N, C-alpha and C positions, 0 to 999 in steps of 0.2 A: 311024087315029087317029080317035077319037070327037071332037065337038065338046064333051064335058065335059073330055075331055084337053087339049084345044087350049084352053080357058079356064083349066085349071089352068098351062098351061105359059105362058100371057100373063101371069098372075096372078104367076106364081113370076119372071118377066121383069122385071115391072113394079117387085114387091118388092125385085129385086138391083138396079135401078137406083135406087131411093130410097134403099138402104142405101149403095150406092157415094157417092151424093152427100151424104147425111149425114157418111159418113165423110171425104169431102174438105172438107166443112165444117168439120168438127170438127179437121181437121190445119191446117188454114189458122188458125183460132181459135187452136188453140197456137203456131202460126209468129207470130203478129201480138204475142201476150201475150209470147214471148220475146223479140222484136224491142223492143217497148215496155219491158220491164224492162231491156234493154240499153242502149237511149236513155237511161233514166232515170239506169244507173249511169255511162252518159258524162256526163251532165248535172251530176251530183253531183261528179265527177272534176275537170269543168271549174269548178265553184263552189270546190272546193277550192283547185284552183290559183290561182284567180283572188282567192280571200282570201290565200293565201301573197304573191302578188305585189304584191298592196296593201298587205300589213304590212310587206314588204320595202321598199317606195316610202314608206312613214311613216317607217321606221327610217332610210332614206339621207335623207330630209327634214331629218328630227330632227338628223342628224350634221351637215347641211350648214348648219344654222342655228346648230348649236352653235358650228361653225366662225367662221361668220361674227361671233358675239358675242363669240368669242374674240377675233376679230381687231381689232373695234371697243374691246373692251376693252384689248386692247394698243395701239391706236393712243390712245386717251383717257389711258391712263397716261402716255405721254410729254409730255402738255400740260402 
């Protein structure tokens, strides 16, 4: 094997290693993007659930206030 053949072999090996490194970096970037998308979706579901819970809590508080008002009106009617 000549020196030129050895140099070509080394260059080829170096290029292969660089390509593998790029491929790994691109795969990691895609995975990170996918994880970020999933995380955003989870946050949106949590926000929607929180909004729904807050709405239910307001409704319950409103119902409780109406019951108390009705009780007060009932008590005042007796006087």
